[in-house]
Structures are given as structure tokens and as C-alpha cells.
matplotlib code that plots the C-alpha trace (Angstrom):
import matplotlib.pyplot as plt

x = [6.8, 8.0, 11.6, 14.0, 13.8, 16.5, 15.8, 18.3, 17.4, 19.4, 20.0, 23.4, 22.3, 23.5, 20.1, 21.5, 18.1, 16.6, 19.2, 19.1, 21.9, 19.9, 20.4, 17.6, 16.6, 16.1, 13.7, 10.5, 7.3, 4.3, 6.3, 8.9, 11.9, 11.6, 13.9, 12.0, 8.8, 10.2, 11.5, 8.2, 6.6, 8.9, 8.6, 5.4, 7.2, 9.5, 12.8, 15.6, 18.1, 17.9, 20.9, 20.8, 23.4, 24.6, 27.4, 26.4, 26.5, 26.4, 26.9, 23.8, 21.7, 22.7, 22.1, 18.7, 17.5, 18.8, 16.7, 13.6, 13.5, 16.1, 13.5, 11.7, 14.7, 16.9, 19.3, 19.5, 22.9, 24.5, 27.1, 29.0, 28.9, 31.9, 32.0, 28.6, 28.9, 25.3, 22.5, 24.2, 27.3, 25.1, 23.5, 26.9, 28.1, 24.9, 25.1, 28.7, 27.3, 24.7, 27.4, 26.0, 22.3, 20.0, 16.4, 14.4, 16.2, 13.9, 15.5, 13.8, 14.8, 15.2, 13.7, 10.5, 8.4, 5.0, 5.6, 3.2, 3.6, 0.9, 2.7, 6.1, 4.4, 2.8, 6.2, 7.7, 4.9, 4.8, 8.5, 7.8, 10.9, 12.1, 15.4, 13.5, 10.2, 9.9, 7.5, 5.9, 3.6, 1.6, 2.4, 0.7, 4.0, 6.7, 9.3, 12.8, 11.7, 12.8, 10.2, 9.0, 9.4, 7.1, 6.7, 3.5, 2.1, 2.6, 5.5, 8.3, 11.4, 13.5, 13.9, 15.0, 16.3, 14.5, 17.6, 18.1, 14.4, 13.4, 10.4, 8.2, 9.5, 9.0, 5.3, 5.2, 3.4, 4.4, 7.6, 10.1, 9.4, 12.9, 11.7, 12.7, 12.5, 15.6, 16.5, 19.8, 21.5, 20.6, 21.5, 25.1, 26.4, 24.3, 26.0, 29.4, 28.9, 27.9, 29.9, 29.9, 29.0, 27.2, 27.9, 27.8, 30.3, 28.1, 26.9, 23.1, 20.9, 18.7, 21.6, 21.3, 17.7, 18.9, 21.4, 18.5, 16.9, 20.2, 20.3, 17.0, 15.0, 12.9, 9.7, 10.5, 10.6, 7.1, 6.1, 3.7, 1.8, 1.8, -1.8, -1.4, 1.1, 1.7, 3.4, 6.6, 6.9, 10.5, 11.5, 14.2, 13.2, 11.2, 8.4, 8.4, 8.3, 5.2, 3.5, 4.5, 3.2, -0.2, -0.4, 0.8, -1.5, -4.5, -3.6, -3.4, -6.6, -8.5, -7.3, -8.7, -11.9, -12.3, -11.9, -14.8, -13.0, -15.0, -12.5, -14.6, -12.3, -9.5, -8.1, -7.0, -6.2, -2.6, -2.2, 1.2, 2.1, 1.8, -1.3, -4.1, -7.6, -10.7, -14.0, -16.6, -14.0, -14.3, -11.2, -12.1, -10.5, -6.9, -5.7, -2.3, -1.7, 1.9, 3.5, 3.0, -0.3, -3.2, -6.8, -9.5, -13.1, -15.7, -13.0, -13.0, -9.9, -9.7, -10.3, -6.7, -5.3, -1.9, -1.2, 2.5, 4.4, 3.4, 0.0, -2.8, -6.5, -8.6, -12.2, -14.4, -11.5, -11.6, -8.9, -10.2, -9.4, -5.7, -4.7, -1.3, -0.5, 2.9, 3.5, 0.3, -2.4, -6.0, -8.2, -11.6, -13.9, -11.3, -11.5, -9.1, -11.1, -9.3, -5.9, -3.9, -0.5, -0.3, 3.3, 4.4, 1.1, -1.3, -4.9, -7.4, -10.8, -13.5, -11.0, -11.7, -8.8, -9.8, -8.9, -5.3, -3.9, -0.2, 1.8, 5.2, 7.2, 10.6, 13.1, 15.7, 17.5, 15.0, 11.3, 9.1, 5.6, 2.4, -0.4, -4.0, -6.5, -9.9, -12.6, -10.2, -11.1, -8.3, -9.3, -8.7, -5.2, -3.7, 0.0, 1.1, 4.9, 6.2, 6.7, 3.4, 0.3, -3.4, -5.5, -8.9, -11.8, -9.4, -9.7, -7.5, -8.9, -8.6, -5.0, -3.5, 0.2, 0.9, 4.6, 7.1, 6.9, 3.4, 0.9, -2.7, -4.7, -8.0, -10.9, -8.8, -9.3, -6.1, -6.1, -3.7, -0.1, 1.6, -1.4, -2.4, -5.1, -8.3, -10.7, -12.1, -14.2, -17.8, -18.9, -20.1, -23.6, -24.0, -25.9, -29.4, -30.0, -31.8, -35.3, -35.5, -38.0]
y = [-17.7, -16.6, -17.2, -14.3, -13.7, -12.8, -12.1, -12.5, -10.7, -11.8, -8.7, -9.2, -10.1, -8.4, -8.5, -8.8, -9.6, -6.3, -4.6, -1.4, 0.3, 0.4, -2.5, -4.9, -4.8, -1.0, -1.1, 0.9, -0.8, 1.3, 3.8, 1.4, -0.4, -4.2, -4.8, -2.3, -4.1, -7.4, -5.9, -4.1, -7.6, -8.7, -5.4, -6.4, -9.6, -7.3, -9.2, -8.4, -8.6, -7.9, -8.7, -7.6, -9.4, -7.0, -6.9, -5.4, -1.6, -2.2, 1.4, 2.5, -0.4, 0.2, 4.0, 3.5, 0.8, 2.7, 5.7, 3.6, 1.1, 2.1, 3.5, 0.1, -1.9, -0.6, -3.5, -3.2, -4.5, -4.8, -7.4, -7.7, -11.2, -10.6, -12.6, -14.3, -18.1, -19.0, -18.7, -21.0, -18.8, -15.7, -17.2, -18.3, -14.6, -13.4, -16.0, -14.9, -11.4, -12.7, -14.0, -15.9, -15.2, -18.0, -18.4, -18.4, -17.4, -16.4, -16.2, -13.8, -12.1, -8.5, -9.4, -11.1, -8.1, -9.8, -12.0, -11.2, -10.8, -13.5, -16.1, -15.4, -15.6, -18.9, -20.2, -19.4, -21.0, -24.2, -24.9, -25.8, -27.7, -29.0, -27.8, -25.8, -25.2, -24.8, -22.6, -24.2, -23.0, -24.2, -21.6, -21.8, -22.5, -24.3, -24.3, -23.6, -24.0, -26.7, -29.4, -30.6, -34.4, -36.4, -40.0, -42.1, -40.7, -37.1, -36.4, -34.1, -36.0, -33.3, -30.7, -31.4, -28.6, -28.4, -29.2, -32.4, -33.6, -36.8, -36.6, -37.9, -35.3, -32.5, -33.3, -32.3, -28.9, -28.1, -26.0, -24.8, -21.1, -20.5, -19.0, -20.9, -20.6, -22.2, -23.1, -21.1, -24.0, -26.5, -24.1, -23.4, -27.0, -27.5, -24.5, -25.7, -28.9, -27.3, -28.3, -26.8, -30.1, -28.7, -27.3, -23.7, -24.4, -22.7, -23.4, -24.0, -23.3, -26.2, -28.5, -27.4, -28.6, -31.8, -32.3, -32.6, -35.2, -37.1, -37.1, -38.9, -35.8, -35.4, -36.3, -33.5, -30.8, -29.2, -27.4, -24.5, -23.7, -19.9, -18.5, -17.1, -18.3, -14.7, -14.1, -15.9, -14.1, -13.1, -10.2, -11.0, -8.8, -5.6, -7.9, -9.6, -6.1, -5.1, -8.3, -7.7, -4.1, -5.4, -7.7, -5.1, -2.4, -4.7, -5.2, -1.5, -0.7, -3.5, -2.1, 1.4, 0.0, -2.0, 1.2, 3.0, 4.8, 4.8, 4.0, 4.4, 2.5, 0.5, -0.6, 3.0, 4.2, 4.1, 4.6, 4.0, 2.6, 5.1, 7.0, 7.8, 8.3, 8.9, 7.2, 8.5, 10.1, 9.4, 8.6, 9.1, 7.3, 7.9, 9.3, 8.9, 9.3, 9.1, 8.0, 10.4, 12.0, 12.4, 12.7, 13.5, 12.4, 13.4, 14.5, 14.1, 13.5, 13.2, 12.2, 12.6, 14.1, 13.7, 14.1, 14.0, 13.6, 16.0, 16.9, 17.0, 17.4, 18.3, 17.1, 18.0, 19.3, 18.6, 18.2, 17.8, 17.2, 17.5, 19.0, 18.3, 19.1, 18.7, 19.5, 21.4, 21.7, 22.2, 23.5, 22.0, 22.5, 24.1, 23.3, 23.2, 21.6, 22.1, 22.2, 23.5, 23.1, 23.7, 23.3, 24.3, 26.0, 26.4, 26.9, 28.1, 26.6, 27.1, 28.8, 28.3, 27.9, 28.7, 26.7, 27.0, 28.5, 28.0, 28.5, 29.2, 27.8, 27.3, 30.1, 27.8, 27.3, 27.2, 26.3, 28.9, 28.9, 30.4, 31.1, 31.5, 32.6, 31.2, 31.8, 33.4, 33.3, 32.8, 33.7, 31.4, 31.5, 33.3, 32.8, 33.3, 33.7, 32.5, 33.6, 35.4, 35.7, 36.1, 37.2, 35.8, 36.6, 38.1, 37.7, 37.7, 38.4, 36.0, 36.0, 37.9, 37.6, 38.1, 38.8, 37.5, 38.9, 40.3, 40.3, 40.7, 42.0, 40.5, 41.0, 42.9, 42.4, 42.4, 42.2, 42.6, 41.9, 42.5, 42.3, 45.5, 46.3, 47.2, 47.6, 45.9, 42.9, 43.1, 40.7, 37.4, 36.7, 33.3, 30.7, 30.3, 27.1, 24.4, 23.5, 20.1, 17.8]
z = [37.6, 34.2, 33.2, 32.2, 28.4, 25.9, 22.3, 19.4, 16.2, 13.2, 11.0, 9.4, 5.9, 2.7, 0.9, -2.6, -4.2, -3.2, -5.6, -3.6, -1.6, 1.6, 4.0, 3.6, 7.3, 7.0, 4.1, 5.0, 5.9, 7.0, 8.8, 10.4, 9.1, 8.7, 11.7, 13.8, 13.0, 14.1, 17.3, 18.1, 18.2, 21.0, 23.0, 24.9, 26.1, 28.1, 27.4, 29.9, 27.0, 23.3, 21.0, 17.4, 15.2, 12.5, 9.8, 6.5, 6.8, 10.6, 11.6, 9.6, 10.9, 14.5, 14.3, 12.7, 15.1, 18.2, 17.1, 16.3, 19.2, 21.7, 24.0, 24.0, 25.2, 28.1, 27.3, 23.5, 22.3, 18.9, 18.0, 14.7, 13.3, 11.2, 8.0, 8.0, 8.3, 8.7, 11.3, 13.7, 13.7, 14.2, 17.2, 18.6, 18.4, 20.1, 22.9, 23.6, 24.0, 26.4, 28.7, 31.7, 30.9, 31.9, 30.7, 27.5, 24.3, 21.4, 17.9, 15.5, 12.2, 11.0, 7.6, 9.0, 10.0, 10.3, 13.3, 16.1, 19.8, 20.4, 18.4, 20.1, 23.5, 22.6, 21.4, 24.7, 26.7, 24.7, 25.3, 28.9, 30.2, 26.8, 25.2, 22.5, 20.7, 17.0, 15.0, 12.0, 9.3, 6.2, 3.5, 0.1, -1.6, 0.6, -2.2, -0.8, 2.9, 5.3, 6.0, 9.4, 9.8, 12.0, 12.9, 12.4, 15.6, 14.4, 16.8, 15.7, 14.5, 12.7, 10.0, 6.5, 4.3, 1.0, -1.1, 0.9, 0.7, -1.0, -3.4, -0.7, 1.8, -0.8, -0.6, 3.1, 3.4, 7.0, 7.0, 9.5, 10.1, 11.5, 14.9, 18.0, 21.8, 23.4, 26.9, 27.2, 29.1, 26.4, 23.5, 24.5, 24.2, 21.0, 19.4, 20.4, 18.5, 15.2, 12.1, 8.6, 7.0, 4.0, 0.6, 1.8, 4.6, 7.1, 10.6, 10.6, 13.6, 12.5, 13.3, 16.9, 16.9, 15.2, 18.1, 20.5, 18.1, 18.0, 21.7, 21.8, 22.9, 19.7, 21.6, 24.1, 21.3, 21.0, 17.8, 17.4, 14.2, 13.4, 13.6, 10.1, 7.5, 6.6, 10.0, 8.9, 5.5, 4.9, 2.8, 0.3, -2.6, -3.3, -4.5, -1.1, 0.5, -1.5, -0.3, 3.3, 3.1, 2.0, 5.0, 7.5, 6.1, 6.5, 10.1, 10.8, 9.0, 10.8, 14.1, 13.3, 11.9, 15.1, 17.1, 15.4, 12.6, 9.3, 6.5, 3.4, 1.1, 2.9, -0.5, -1.4, 2.1, 3.6, 7.3, 8.9, 12.4, 15.3, 14.1, 16.5, 15.2, 17.3, 16.9, 14.5, 12.2, 8.5, 6.3, 2.7, -0.3, -1.5, 1.9, 3.3, 7.1, 8.3, 11.6, 14.4, 13.3, 15.7, 14.4, 17.0, 17.1, 14.4, 12.0, 8.2, 6.2, 2.4, -0.3, -1.7, 1.5, 3.0, 6.7, 7.5, 10.8, 13.6, 12.3, 14.9, 14.1, 17.1, 17.3, 14.4, 12.2, 8.5, 5.9, 2.4, -1.3, -2.2, 1.1, 2.6, 6.2, 7.9, 11.6, 11.7, 14.4, 13.3, 16.1, 16.8, 13.9, 11.7, 8.0, 5.0, 2.3, -1.0, -2.7, 0.3, 1.9, 5.6, 6.9, 10.5, 11.2, 14.1, 13.0, 15.6, 16.2, 13.6, 11.2, 7.5, 5.1, 1.5, -1.5, -2.8, 0.4, 1.1, 4.3, 2.9, 5.8, 4.4, 3.6, 2.0, 5.4, 8.2, 8.8, 10.3, 11.9, 10.8, 13.3, 12.3, 14.9, 15.9, 13.4, 10.9, 7.2, 4.7, 1.2, -1.7, -3.2, -0.2, 0.5, 4.1, 4.3, 7.6, 10.2, 10.2, 12.3, 11.6, 14.5, 15.7, 13.4, 10.8, 7.0, 4.0, 0.5, -2.4, -3.7, -0.8, -0.3, 3.4, 3.6, 6.1, 9.6, 9.2, 12.1, 11.1, 14.1, 15.4, 13.0, 10.4, 6.7, 4.5, 0.7, -2.2, -3.2, -0.8, 1.5, 3.3, 5.8, 4.2, 7.1, 10.2, 9.6, 10.5, 13.2, 11.8, 13.1, 14.7, 12.6, 13.8, 15.6, 13.7, 14.9, 16.3, 14.5]

ax = plt.figure().add_subplot(projection="3d")
ax.plot(x, y, z, "-o")
ax.set_aspect("equal")
plt.show()
């Protein structure tokens, strides 16, 4: 039977090295903030309690994370660390908030967005009945990171901070990743015994681990190597953020490729979290697809296309060169192939949007909707000022300016500036069926 799980996410840091005003844990990463990415990794573990330790710009951090992940965690709680006094102090504050909780306590970080659910699950399982389990890794460059100490038999004996390592210990390439799973009943007394016996005058969480070693329980402390060293990447600068984005983007693209999406050039394609793409769709180079977009089966997007939040492409729809769509639904088989902006629009099945078309959705105060019917043909360079409506099988001539509040009836042809009705459109004969070979 699994034990109750609590998660402590440390997100109180100032982030001076980023040199931006935004709190470090709220830096964007593929459609999520850093902290939200970290918390998404623990969501499948179904923790009964989640405590986020905040301090720097705490109101902004709390508001952002509540909006991003509040729906994932019924017991999401924020606590102010106050003046930060180290990781041990942060966990002390979080444990006080957890009260009488008993079970597993996983410590994670708001600036480590690449940790995976599988690794955290394994870290919990490997703890067994020991006071804690420790996540380790073998990064390409261990500089600045605490080293894992082992005896001649390879058993864990402790953690040595980089600055305290001897020359021999600096040669160790296994590092402490900083992620732990604690037994709550062992953690509480270990935290009580922490002392600021270091140059920074801080309370270190590693000293809690050391207390188990000092009590002769080092052989009881299991370690787990991260499946990929990239998982424990921390973001301390914008350069680190760029590296983390590369890793995260690769994961997202590989998932879509594995689901039957043909991404022609992954190196030039950006797809954020929370995007659905059906099998047999083609994503062409230099395409950006934002969080919340849905692309059906047998669609084509790009090259140089931008799908923004709320955009839905039904099966067989196509968005082409230099087309931007925001909060727009393209019906099955509808096409917008060139140099077009579609904002707050509903485009019917089989409609054809000509090059240079604009749905002018914003009046300076409010956004308005444009509706384009099934099989409608919008001539090149048309501007449809919202709110406006184009009926089924209707047509606008090239360069037509459809003014605000206009309703174009079914099969009507409108031309000019401002556009006026010219005639009824002749029925478009169906294309002859292709002979089967």
C-alpha cells in the first residue's frame, strides 16, 4: 500500500543572475513557468499535500502558480519563508505548514523544470523504510555541485559541498542533485538539529542527510541516479533558461513525433506544452504553435506559421506561409495559405481564405468575432472588420473592405471599398472524381 505523499517545492529565491525583474521561478519555458513545469512533474504522483515556499515577489508568484496549477492540486498551499536562510530553513517552514502530516516528503525546486515524473516516482520507491533517498547524477561539468561520497564497497557515506572538497574529492563525477524523498517522521528531528555552521550562516538541507550518516544510518540511505543528467538542470541565468528550453522542446517534439505527427524540421519548429496534434498532420519548418491549440488529423501547418492560444484546426484544415491565427476555428478542409491574420474567427468547412486577408477583430477596446461560412471564398487582400459575417458559398472580391456589422448573405458576391453586393455567385460545380488507377 502506498504511503501518503507531500511535496515541498522551494521557490523563494531572488534570482539575481537572471538580471530581469520577473521572479526567476516565473520565467517562461515552452508555455509554462519554470515552477509550473516542476509542479507538473509531481501532479501524476497525486500528492495529498503540496507546499510551495515563496518569498521574493511572493504575491506575484502565488497568483501565477495558483492560476497555472491550482486545478491540479486541491491542497496547494503557499508559505512565506521570510528572510531566506538556506534550503534547510525553507524545508523547516514547509514542514511546519504540513503540521501532523505523516508519509513521504519529496523536496523539489521551482527553478529545476526538467525533472520527470518517472524519476520522482523511482526516488519515492527506492526509499523503502530508510529515512531518506537521495537523487544523484553525472553531469558533464560537476563544478560547483556537491559530490556524493562512497566507501570502498560503493555504499553512500555522505555529501561534500564543492567548496569543502579536497582535490581527490573534486575528481568525483557523481553529484548530489538536491532532490530527496524523506520519511516525515525522520525529517522533523533532523531539521530541528540543523546549525548554521558555515560561512553563509545558513541552514543546509544536506546537513539533515548528514545527520542520518552521523547516526550510523548511512548504509540505510539509498541513492538513485537520474535517468538523464539534464533532468537536474537548474536555471540560474537566462543562458541556463535557453539550454533548458532546448531540452524541454526536444521532449515535446519527440512526443508528437511518436504520436504520428510529421514534423519536417524539428530544429526550426517550436511547439509549447498543452498542444494537441492529430496523426498524419504535417508541421512545416519555422512554425510556432502555442499552448492551448488543437490541430486535427491530416492538417498542414506552415512554413512560417503562428498558431496562438484558442486556435482549432479541424481535420484536413491548412494554415500556410506567414499566416497567424489567434482564437480561430478552421473548419474541416478550410484553407488559409498565405500572408493572413485570422483573429477571433470561425471559418466554415472548405472555405478558402485568400492571400493577405485580415479579420480586423480589435476596435481599440474590445475584440469581436468574424464568421465565415462553409465553402466561402475570401478574395486576396480582403479586410473583414469585426463583427461581420460571410454566408455559406459567398465571395468577396480582391481588396474588398467589409465594414463593421456587415452580413453577407449566402452565395452573394461583394466587392469594392467599402464592399457592396455585386451579384449572386454562380454555383461552383463539384470537382470530377479522379479515376482510380
